[in-house]
C-alpha positions as CSV (number, residue, x, y, z in Angstrom):
1,M,-20.5,-4.0,-25.1
2,R,-20.0,-7.3,-23.5
3,P,-22.6,-10.2,-23.2
4,Q,-25.1,-9.3,-20.0
5,H,-24.4,-12.5,-18.7
6,E,-20.8,-13.9,-19.3
7,T,-19.7,-17.4,-18.1
8,E,-17.5,-17.5,-15.1
9,E,-15.2,-19.4,-17.8
10,A,-15.2,-16.5,-19.8
11,L,-14.7,-14.2,-17.2
12,A,-11.7,-15.6,-15.4
13,A,-10.3,-15.9,-19.1
14,R,-10.6,-12.1,-19.6
15,L,-9.5,-11.3,-16.0
16,T,-6.3,-12.8,-16.3
17,E,-6.0,-11.5,-19.6
18,V,-6.3,-8.0,-17.9
19,R,-3.6,-9.0,-15.1
20,R,-1.3,-10.3,-18.2
21,N,-2.0,-6.9,-20.1
22,L,-1.1,-4.6,-16.9
23,H,2.0,-7.0,-16.0
24,R,3.2,-6.7,-19.4
25,E,3.0,-2.6,-19.2
26,P,3.7,-1.6,-16.1
27,E,3.7,2.3,-15.0
28,L,5.3,3.8,-12.1
29,S,3.3,5.9,-9.7
30,N,1.7,9.3,-11.2
31,R,2.7,7.8,-14.4
32,E,-0.3,5.6,-14.9
33,Y,-1.4,7.1,-17.8
34,R,-1.8,4.1,-19.8
35,T,-3.1,1.7,-17.4
36,T,-6.4,4.4,-16.7
37,E,-7.1,4.8,-20.6
38,K,-7.0,0.7,-20.0
39,L,-9.5,1.2,-17.0
40,R,-11.7,3.6,-19.1
41,K,-12.1,1.7,-22.0
42,W,-12.6,-1.5,-20.3
43,L,-15.1,0.1,-17.9
44,T,-17.0,1.9,-21.2
45,E,-17.1,-1.4,-22.9
46,E,-19.5,-2.7,-20.1
47,N,-21.3,0.7,-20.1
48,I,-20.3,1.2,-16.6
49,S,-20.2,5.0,-15.7
50,I,-16.9,7.2,-14.6
51,L,-17.1,10.1,-12.3
52,D,-15.7,13.0,-13.7
53,L,-12.8,14.2,-11.0
54,P,-9.8,16.0,-10.9
55,L,-7.3,13.2,-11.0
56,E,-4.5,13.5,-13.1
57,T,-4.1,9.0,-13.0
58,G,-6.6,6.5,-11.9
59,L,-10.4,6.9,-11.7
60,I,-13.5,6.1,-9.9
61,A,-16.7,4.4,-11.5
62,E,-19.8,3.9,-10.3
63,I,-22.4,1.2,-10.5
64,G,-25.8,1.4,-9.1
65,Q,-28.8,3.7,-8.9
66,G,-31.0,6.0,-6.4
67,D,-29.9,8.1,-3.2
68,S,-29.6,5.0,-1.1
69,S,-26.0,4.0,0.6
70,I,-22.8,4.2,-1.1
71,V,-19.9,1.7,-0.2
72,A,-16.7,1.4,-2.2
73,I,-14.0,-1.0,-3.3
74,R,-10.4,0.1,-3.7
75,C,-7.4,-1.4,-5.8
76,D,-4.2,0.1,-6.3
77,I,-3.0,0.4,-10.1
78,D,1.0,1.2,-9.8
79,A,4.3,-0.4,-10.4
80,L,7.4,-0.5,-8.8
81,P,11.0,1.0,-10.0
82,I,12.4,-2.9,-10.2
83,E,14.0,-4.8,-13.1
84,E,11.6,-8.2,-13.5
85,Q,13.3,-11.3,-13.3
86,T,10.5,-14.0,-13.4
87,G,11.2,-14.8,-17.1
88,L,7.3,-15.3,-17.4
89,P,6.1,-14.7,-21.3
90,F,4.1,-11.9,-20.5
91,A,7.0,-10.4,-18.3
92,S,7.5,-6.4,-17.9
93,E,8.3,-5.2,-21.2
94,I,8.9,-1.9,-19.7
95,P,12.6,-1.5,-18.6
96,G,13.0,-0.5,-14.7
97,A,9.4,-1.2,-13.8
98,M,7.7,-4.1,-12.6
99,H,4.1,-5.2,-10.7
100,A,6.6,-6.8,-8.0
101,C,3.6,-6.1,-5.5
102,G,0.7,-7.4,-7.5
103,H,-1.2,-4.2,-7.9
104,D,-2.2,-5.7,-11.6
105,F,-3.9,-8.8,-9.6
106,H,-5.9,-6.1,-7.5
107,T,-7.2,-4.7,-10.5
108,A,-7.9,-7.7,-12.5
109,V,-9.9,-8.2,-9.2
110,I,-11.9,-5.4,-8.7
111,L,-12.3,-4.8,-12.6
112,G,-13.9,-8.5,-12.1
113,A,-16.6,-7.4,-9.0
114,A,-17.1,-4.3,-11.2
115,S,-18.4,-6.5,-13.8
116,L,-20.3,-8.8,-11.6
117,L,-22.0,-5.8,-9.9
118,K,-22.8,-4.4,-13.3
119,Q,-24.6,-7.6,-14.0
120,R,-27.0,-6.8,-11.0
121,E,-27.1,-2.8,-11.2
122,H,-30.5,-3.2,-10.5
123,E,-31.1,-5.3,-8.0
124,L,-28.6,-3.3,-5.5
125,P,-30.0,-1.5,-2.7
126,G,-27.3,1.5,-3.5
127,K,-24.4,2.9,-5.2
128,V,-20.8,1.3,-5.5
129,R,-18.0,3.1,-6.1
130,I,-15.1,1.1,-8.0
131,L,-12.0,2.8,-7.1
132,F,-8.6,2.5,-9.2
133,Q,-6.4,4.3,-7.1
134,P,-2.8,5.3,-8.1
135,A,0.2,5.9,-6.8
136,E,-0.1,3.6,-3.6
137,E,3.5,2.8,-3.9
138,T,4.4,6.5,-2.6
139,G,2.4,6.4,0.4
140,H,0.0,9.2,-0.8
141,G,-1.9,8.4,-3.7
142,A,-4.8,8.0,-1.4
143,E,-4.7,11.4,-0.6
144,D,-5.4,12.7,-3.9
145,V,-8.3,10.8,-4.2
146,L,-10.3,12.1,-0.8
147,A,-9.3,15.4,-2.3
148,S,-10.7,15.1,-5.7
149,G,-14.0,14.6,-3.8
150,G,-14.5,11.0,-5.1
151,L,-15.3,9.6,-2.1
152,S,-18.0,11.8,-1.1
153,G,-20.7,10.1,0.5
154,V,-19.2,6.9,0.9
155,E,-20.6,5.2,4.2
156,A,-18.1,2.2,4.1
157,I,-14.6,0.8,2.2
158,F,-12.9,-2.1,1.5
159,G,-9.6,-2.7,0.1
160,L,-7.6,-6.0,-0.6
161,H,-3.9,-7.2,-1.0
162,N,-2.4,-10.0,-2.1
163,S,-0.5,-12.6,0.1
164,P,2.4,-14.8,-0.8
165,D,2.4,-16.1,2.7
166,L,-1.1,-17.0,2.4
167,P,-1.8,-20.3,0.0
168,N,-5.1,-19.8,-2.6
169,G,-8.3,-20.1,-1.1
170,A,-7.3,-18.4,2.3
171,F,-8.3,-15.0,3.1
172,G,-6.6,-13.0,6.4
173,T,-7.4,-9.7,7.9
174,R,-7.9,-8.6,11.8
175,T,-9.5,-5.7,13.8
176,G,-7.4,-2.9,14.5
177,A,-4.0,-2.2,13.1
178,L,-3.3,-4.3,10.1
179,T,-0.4,-2.4,8.8
180,A,2.3,-0.3,10.0
181,G,2.5,3.9,9.9
182,V,5.4,4.3,7.8
183,D,7.5,7.0,8.3
184,R,10.9,7.9,6.5
185,F,14.2,10.0,7.9
186,E,17.4,11.5,6.8
187,I,20.3,12.2,8.8
188,T,23.0,14.8,7.7
189,V,26.1,15.0,9.7
190,K,28.4,17.6,9.3
191,G,32.1,18.0,10.6
192,V,35.6,19.3,9.4
193,G,37.1,17.2,6.7
194,A,40.9,15.9,7.7
195,H,43.6,13.4,6.7
196,A,42.8,9.9,8.2
197,A,46.3,9.9,9.5
198,T,45.7,13.2,11.6
199,P,42.1,12.5,12.8
200,E,42.8,15.3,15.5
201,K,43.0,17.8,13.0
202,G,38.9,17.4,11.9
203,V,35.9,16.2,13.4
204,D,35.3,12.7,12.4
205,T,31.6,12.6,10.9
206,I,32.0,8.7,10.3
207,V,32.5,7.9,13.9
208,T,29.6,10.1,14.8
209,A,27.5,8.8,12.4
210,A,28.3,5.3,13.7
211,Q,27.4,6.4,17.1
212,I,24.1,7.7,15.8
213,I,23.2,4.6,14.5
214,T,24.0,2.3,17.3
215,M,22.1,4.7,19.9
216,L,19.2,4.6,17.6
217,Q,18.2,1.7,18.6
218,T,17.5,2.9,22.2
219,V,14.1,4.6,20.9
220,V,13.1,1.1,20.5
221,S,14.7,-0.6,23.1
222,R,14.4,2.0,25.7
223,L,12.5,5.2,25.0
224,N,9.0,3.5,23.9
225,N,6.7,1.2,25.9
226,T,8.2,-2.4,25.1
227,Q,4.8,-3.5,24.7
228,E,4.0,-1.2,21.4
229,P,5.9,-2.5,18.5
230,V,8.4,-0.1,17.2
231,V,11.1,-0.5,14.3
232,L,13.5,1.6,13.4
233,S,15.8,0.7,10.4
234,V,18.6,2.4,8.8
235,T,18.9,1.6,5.6
236,R,21.7,4.1,4.0
237,I,24.7,5.6,4.8
238,N,27.0,7.6,2.3
239,G,30.1,9.4,3.5
240,G,33.0,9.6,1.8
241,F,35.1,9.2,-1.3
242,T,38.5,7.6,-0.6
243,W,40.3,5.6,1.7
244,N,42.6,8.2,3.4
245,V,40.4,10.9,4.0
246,L,38.2,11.6,7.1
247,P,34.9,13.1,5.0
248,E,33.4,16.4,6.2
249,K,29.4,15.0,5.7
250,V,27.7,11.5,6.1
251,E,24.4,11.0,5.2
252,L,21.9,8.6,6.7
253,E,18.5,7.7,5.6
254,G,15.8,5.1,7.3
255,T,13.0,4.4,8.0
256,V,10.4,4.1,11.3
257,R,7.5,1.9,11.8
258,T,4.8,1.6,14.2
259,Y,1.2,1.0,15.5
260,N,0.2,3.4,18.2
261,E,0.0,7.1,16.8
262,E,0.8,8.6,19.8
263,I,4.3,6.7,19.6
264,R,4.8,7.5,16.3
265,S,4.3,11.3,17.0
266,S,7.2,11.1,19.9
267,I,9.6,9.7,17.8
268,P,11.0,12.6,15.7
269,A,11.6,14.4,19.3
270,Q,13.3,11.3,20.5
271,M,15.6,11.0,17.7
272,T,16.5,14.6,17.4
273,R,18.0,14.3,21.0
274,I,20.3,11.4,20.3
275,I,21.2,13.0,16.9
276,E,22.0,16.2,18.0
277,G,23.7,15.3,21.4
278,I,25.9,12.9,20.0
279,A,27.2,15.4,17.3
280,A,27.6,17.8,20.0
281,A,29.6,15.6,21.8
282,A,32.1,14.7,18.8
283,G,32.0,18.5,17.6
284,A,30.1,17.8,14.9
285,E,26.4,19.4,13.6
286,A,23.4,16.6,12.8
287,K,20.2,17.3,11.5
288,L,17.0,15.2,11.4
289,H,15.0,15.6,8.5
290,W,11.2,13.6,8.8
291,Y,9.0,12.7,6.2
292,P,5.8,11.3,7.6
293,G,4.1,8.6,5.7
294,P,1.1,6.7,5.7
295,P,-0.7,6.3,9.0
296,A,-1.6,2.4,10.4
297,T,-3.9,0.9,8.7
298,V,-6.5,0.2,11.6
299,N,-9.5,-1.8,10.5
300,H,-12.7,-1.1,12.1
301,G,-14.2,-3.6,14.2
302,A,-18.1,-4.4,12.9
303,W,-16.8,-4.4,9.2
304,T,-13.6,-6.2,9.9
305,D,-16.3,-9.2,11.2
306,F,-18.5,-8.6,7.9
307,T,-15.7,-9.4,6.0
308,K,-14.5,-12.3,7.4
309,E,-18.2,-13.5,7.4
310,V,-18.8,-13.0,3.7
311,A,-15.1,-14.8,3.5
312,A,-16.5,-17.6,5.0
313,Q,-19.4,-17.5,2.9
314,S,-17.1,-17.8,-0.1
315,G,-15.6,-20.6,0.6
316,Y,-12.3,-19.1,1.6
317,E,-10.6,-20.1,4.8
318,V,-10.3,-17.3,7.1
319,H,-7.2,-16.5,9.2
320,D,-7.1,-13.7,12.0
321,I,-3.3,-12.4,11.0
322,P,-1.1,-10.7,13.1
323,P,-0.5,-7.2,12.2
324,Q,2.1,-6.6,9.5
325,M,5.0,-3.7,9.5
326,G,4.5,-3.0,5.8
327,G,2.6,-0.1,5.2
328,E,-0.8,0.7,3.2
329,D,-2.2,4.1,2.1
330,F,-5.5,2.7,2.3
331,A,-5.0,4.2,6.1
332,Y,-5.9,7.5,5.0
333,Y,-9.7,6.6,3.4
334,L,-10.3,4.3,7.1
335,Q,-9.2,7.2,8.9
336,Q,-12.4,9.3,7.6
337,I,-14.4,6.3,6.4
338,P,-15.2,2.6,8.4
339,G,-14.2,-0.4,6.3
340,A,-11.4,-2.9,6.8
341,F,-8.3,-3.9,4.4
342,V,-8.3,-8.0,3.9
343,N,-5.4,-10.1,2.4
344,I,-6.0,-12.3,-0.3
345,G,-4.1,-15.7,-0.4
346,T,-2.1,-15.9,-3.9
347,G,-0.1,-19.0,-3.1
348,P,3.6,-19.5,-1.7
349,N,6.1,-17.4,-4.2
350,H,8.8,-14.4,-3.6
351,A,8.2,-12.1,-1.2
352,L,6.0,-8.7,-2.3
353,H,8.9,-6.3,-4.2
354,H,10.9,-9.5,-5.4
355,P,11.8,-9.3,-8.9
356,C,10.6,-12.8,-9.5
357,F,7.6,-11.7,-7.6
358,D,4.2,-13.6,-9.1
359,V,0.9,-14.7,-8.2
360,D,-1.5,-17.7,-8.6
361,E,-4.0,-16.6,-11.1
362,A,-6.4,-19.3,-10.2
363,A,-7.2,-16.6,-7.0
364,I,-8.4,-13.6,-9.9
365,L,-12.0,-14.9,-10.1
366,P,-12.6,-16.1,-6.5
367,A,-11.9,-12.9,-5.4
368,A,-13.6,-10.8,-8.0
369,K,-16.6,-12.7,-6.8
370,Y,-16.2,-12.1,-3.4
371,F,-15.8,-8.4,-3.9
372,A,-18.9,-8.3,-5.6
373,L,-20.7,-10.0,-2.9
374,L,-19.0,-8.1,0.0
375,A,-19.7,-4.9,-1.7
376,E,-23.8,-5.6,-2.3
377,G,-23.5,-7.5,1.2
378,A,-22.5,-4.2,2.8
379,L,-25.3,-1.9,0.7
380,V,-28.0,-4.8,2.0
381,K,-26.3,-4.0,5.9
382,L,-26.6,-0.7,5.7
383,K,-30.2,-0.7,4.7
384,Q,-31.0,-2.6,7.7
385,Q,-29.3,-0.2,9.9
386,A,-31.1,2.7,8.3
């Protein structure tokens, strides 16, 4: 068991080593077995209770006592299928896997917050659930956590993401949509193969696919309110196998990003009309396959304001940042539980998901102290409102 009152220097060193340990051994979504066992060991060493839940990976701990309010703080623990190129002495030792989104940073921060909250457990006016969530990168890990019942009774929830766009010491969030709804699509175009010298004997799927790609941009520019941001990107084209044959089939893949749920729900029908209409005009067939991901992360106003107040008290430079087109499955929690998602500056660096991505480790301890203060403050606020 660790000393009851660890110095800040010792805690900072320990959390840095935690981050590096996780960075060396990253695990992909839904495969975070070793990571989960490490977390279980570290939490047990501090006598922090772990809930018995039907989660294959990831876990939820609990600090506090009594039957008063419950708040939750959350981090994500999974890595990405990226080959690391940082050259760091603690670079990934797992081929084809890397913490290129900073989830190792998030985990160290929330583990540190748990340590600080444990030191004040008998003074907390309620309980704090410490959520180490798996499979954020799939966009659906949060749904598994909700289904487990591990957030039952939680009255407020908070989460974080590191930001290479903000310097160390900066903090950013906003009321309303912070990240976008994320949906994936596939389009299959089927025609009739033919020799490239006699295209009239076939149905050209390449030309049909090209027209579909071009016309899909009218979903953004002509079919939806120009005051509502929409991004539609075709990111993969697969068709053909040699230079002188028109292929029978072409496959397209891409993503749609939105903030407005009403617009989001209307887009599959808009795309279908375009896809099927162009294909019919060419004598081909085309079908849209739609794979919904997490909705927009919509922060609740009062709790967002509270995160900013606590950030200012903690010495952060507070920014009201614009919405981002990236996605975050924390959105599922905010659909059911009031709360807010925030960005913690980790210094200028490569973009998220880049093989050379890194964070400023000096940001770990201040963020851990912030989340401990935020969780305790939220409990106080809920008690005052009761």
